[in-house]
N, C-alpha and C positions, 0 to 999 in steps of 0.2 A: 626593468621588467617587474621587479617585486612591487614597485609603486603602482604599476598598472594592475597587477593581480590584486593588490590590496584595495584599490579603488573599485574594482569589479565586485569584490566581496562586500564592500560597504554599500554598494548599490543593490545588494540582494541577489547577485548572480548565482545560479546553480551550476553552470558549466562555463568553461572558457575554451575557445577554439584558437589555436595558434598554427597557422599554415603558411608555408612558403608561397609567395606570390599573392598573398591576401593580407588584409588588415586583421588585427586581433579582434575577435568577436566574443561576446558574452551572452548567455541565455538568461534573460531577466524577465520574470513573470511569464515564462514559457516562450518568449520570442527572442530570436537571435539578433543582437544589436551590435553595431561596430563600436569599438572602444578607442581606436586610433585612426589616424589618417594615413600614416606611412605603412606601405606594404612590407611584409617581412621578406628578407632574402633567404635562400636555402642555407647560407652559412649562419645567419642569425638563428634560424629555427634549429639547426643542428647543435649550435652552442647552448641553446636553452635545454634541448634534450639531454645533452651531456651533464648539465647541472642537476637535472631532475633524477637521473638514473643513480640509484644508491650503490650498486655493485661496481667495484673497480674492474672486475673481469668483464662485465657487460659493457662498461664504458670503452674498454679496449676493442671490443668486438662490435661497436655501434654500427659500422658499415654493413654488418651481416644481419642486423636486426630487421625484421619485417613487422612483427606485432609484439608489443612489450607492455606488460602491466606492472605498475609499482605504486607506492604511495610516497607523498612528499609533504613536508610541513616546514613552516618557518615561524618563529616567535612573532607575535603581533600581526600575523597575516592570516594563518589558518592551516588546515590540513586538507590534502587533496588526494583523490584517487586518480592516477595518471595512466593514460593509454597513449603510447607512442607508436605511430604507424607510418607506413610508406604510401605516398600517393604521387604519381607522375615522377617516380624515382627520387623524390625529395621527402623530407620529414614533415609530419603533421602531429600536433599534440592536442589531446583533449583532456582537460582537467575537470574533474567533478569535485565540487566543494563539499567538504565534510565538516560539519560544525564541531567545535571542541566539546561543547556540552552535549551529553547524551540526551536525546529527546524523551519526554514522558508522554503517555497516552493522553493526558489532559492537555498538554501544550500543543500537541498535534491536532487536537479537536476530534479524536477518534472515539467511537462508541464505547461505553463502559463495559459492554459485553466482552471486549477484547481482554480485559483483565481476567474474567472468568475462564476464557479460553486458555490463556497463558498459565493458569493455575492447575491445569490437568496434570495428572501423574504420568500418563503415558499416551502414545499415539503420535500421529503426524499432523503438524500444522503447516499448511502451505500458504504463502503470501504470493499472489500472482498479479501480473499486469505487464504492460509494455515497459521498455527501457525508459527510465526517468519518471516513473509514476510514484516514486516514494517507497518502494518495497523495503529498501535497506533501513529507512527511518522507522517504519512500522515494526520491523523485526527487532531493531535496537530498543524501541520503546517497550516491547514485550519482554525482552531479556532484562531490561532495566527494572521492570515491575517484579519479575521473579527474583532478581538480585536483591532488591530492597525489601522483599516480603518473606522470603524463605531462606533456609540454610541448606543450600544445594551446591553441587559442583556443576558448573556450566562450561562446556567445551565448545569453542567456535572454530570453524574452518573457513577461512576467507581468502579471497584473491583480488586485491590485497586486503589487509585489515583496514576497516573504515573507522567506526566509532571505537574509541578506547574506553573500555569499561573498568572502573576501579572496583575492588572488592568491597562490598557493603555488608550484607548479611550472608551472601554466597561467595564462593570462590570461583572466579572467572578465568579460564585458561584460553588465551587467544593464539591460534596458530595460523601462520600465513603460508599459503601454497607456494612452493618453489623456494621458500626460505626455511620454514620449520618442518615441512613435510612435502613429499614429492607431488601428490595429487589429492583430489577430493576423495577418491575411492580408497587410496592408501591411508590417508589421514582418518577417514571414517572407520575403517577396519581397526586401526590402532586405537581410536577413541573408545571403542567398546571394551578395551582392556584398561582404560584409565579411570575407572570408577565414576562415570558421569551420571548425573541425573537428567541433565538437559544437554542436547547436542544441537548446535546451529551450523548448517551448511550453507555457504554462499549461494549455491545453485545446484539443482539436480539436472545434470547434463546428459546422462546416458543410462542405459538399462542396468549396468553394473552398480552405479551409485544408488539408483532407485532401489535395487534389490537389497543392498546393504542397509539403506535407510529403513526399509520395511522390516528388516531383521532387527534393527535397533528398536523400532517401535514394538515389535513382537516380543522382545525380551524385557519390556518394562521401562523403556526410556521415552522421554518426550523429545521429539525431533522437530525442529523448525527449519524450513527452507523455502526457496523461491522457485517459480517457474514463469516462463514468458507466455502465459496464457491469459485470455481476456476475461474469463468467468469460470464458475465452478464446474459447469457441465463440460466445457472444453478441457478443463484441467484433468478430469477423470478420463476422458477419451485419450488425451495426449499421453498420460502416464502409462496407460495400458498399451497404446500403440508403439511405445518404445521397445517393447519386448518382442522376440520372434513370434510369428503366428501360432506356433504350437504351444507357446507358454502363456499366451494372452489370457486364456480363461482362468488359469491358476493365479496369474497376476491380478486379475479383476477380483477374485475372491479374497486374496491377501489385502488388496487395497481397501476393500469394503470393511475388513476387520481392523485395519490399522489406522485408517484416516480419522482424524479427530475434527478438523475444521479446514475450510478453504476461505481465505480472505482475499478477494480480488479488488483492485482499486484503480481509479483513474483520477488524474489531477486536472481540475478545470479552473479557468480564470474566474476570479471573483467579479461580481457585478459592479463593484465600486472601483475595479481596476487595481486594487492593492493586493497583489500576490495571488495565490491559488488555493483551492480547497479540494480535499480528497472526497471523492464519491466511492462508497464501498458496497460491495456485495458480500454478505457473510453467510456461509453455509456451515452448520454444525451437524456432524454425522449422528443423527438420531437413528433409531432402529428402522424407521421407514426409509430414510435416506440410504442406509446400508443395503436394504433390500433392492432399492432402485439401482444402486451401483452394481450389484450382483447380476441384475437382469439387463443385458445389453440393449434389449428392445425398449426399456423403460427409462433409460438415462435421461432422455429429453424431458421427462416429467419433473426432474429435480427442481427446476426454476419455480414451478407452481407450488411445490411443497416448501420451498424457501419462503415464498410470500405468505403462505398459510401459517408458517411457524414463527411469525414475527412477535406476536404477543406472548406466546408460551416460552419460546426458546431464545428470543432476541435476534433471530435471523432476519435478513432483509435482502431484497433484490436491488439491483442497480436502480431500476425505475422507481422503487419505493423511496430510496434515499434521495434520488434526484428530485422527486416531488417535495420532499421535506426541505431540500436546499432552495428550491424555487419559492416555496411558501414562506421561508424565513428571510428571503431576499438576498441570500448569500450568492446565488447563481441566477443569471437571467434565464428566461424561458427558452430563448433561442439556443443558448449554449447547452442547456439540459436536454432539449429535444434532440440535438445533434449527437449527444453522448449516450442517449437511451438505447437499450437493447432492441426495442421495437418503437421507433419514433412515432408512428401513427397511433399505435395503441397507447403510448405514453401521453400524447396530446389529448386523446379521448378521455383517459382516466383523470387527467388533471382538470379538464373542463367539468367532468362529472363531480369531482371533489369540490371544486369552487362553487358549482351550482348548489350542491347540498349545503355548503357553508353559508351561502347567501340566504337560502330558505331557513336554515336554523337561526341565523342572526335576525331575520325578519320576525320569526316566531317569538324569539326572546324579547325583542322590542315591544311587540304587541302585548305580550304577557306582562311586561313591566309598566305599561301605560295604565293610569287609573280608569276604572270603568265609569261610563256616564251614568250608570244606574247607582253609583256609590252615593251614600247619604252625605258624604263630605261635599258633593257638588250641589246639593239642594239649597235653595234659599232658606235663610234662617226662619225657623218656626214651621216649616213645611212638614206635614205628617204624611204617612203612607196613604191615607185616605184622600187628603187634599191633592196629593200628587196624581192619584188616579183620576180625580175629577178634572184637574187641569189638563191631563192627558187626553180626556175625551173632548 
């Protein structure tokens, strides 16, 4: 089994699926591919689950488990985030590969503005996207930047702990839900008494956690967390909607005051077929953005202001970044168009951009060509006067 897992990691797998009645599969470059020919039996799958569960007590109660999260690692193979579940009364295991090395913003190919965002003294930074879009890697890269640049206390609350951060210039305290603390809400309340400068929460799951997260930002802490939302506009609406109707207006005002940035991302296959690349929407809470968040009727205008704030603030919409990725050849036009927020509008903008580029290139070539009226092209000894006579 370990040889199979090792082979999958070496092929660049991001996830492994081990299910009774099926072959072992791995997600490579975004596609689920079979690794073995032999189908797993329920007994084999249960035996693997028992090996992955770290707690002796949980192993004894394995037949009662329905959904179980943990982490597992082996020397020379890697570290994994593990989810053990029941399906058709037998076990299934999904393992997410966690690299040993903490990623950097440069290695992930993320925009430099993320460094500036991570250097904020206070506020909420939300990294959003669907499952498997690289949110954990982006957050780890931002924590790594803070760790290497500043002398701060960083507290993380994760379920389970993924990237292992060593202390560089900062002190990093990593707590696992269910092992080091009971829940995200409990751990977050306790973190406020642990002299933190930066708090990372694996996920904002409910109104109680969001309320405590906003309190952390209101009291001068930088808080980094994730939501399963596709873009900045939806993120604002989702956070407000988690509160009871009578509290939503107050929550909207608090969110406008505490939100620092929203980074939404999607992973797309590279045009050359070698791996995937992240397309990012970046919203920074300027005074104008805060006003739009406060006004429920104007939240939909946020995307337009993101696009307008690209040069001044480093913000960008998905469609703007997708155009960059197509122009650089990193992503094909078809893939970018399918991922765009407004595919028809994206296609029109890209065509307009290319038309302008062609016109500009033609003008540059014409300007670079020597003029026929240049004296360099005249026959030797020809004067202005003689040129005029010959011209007649």
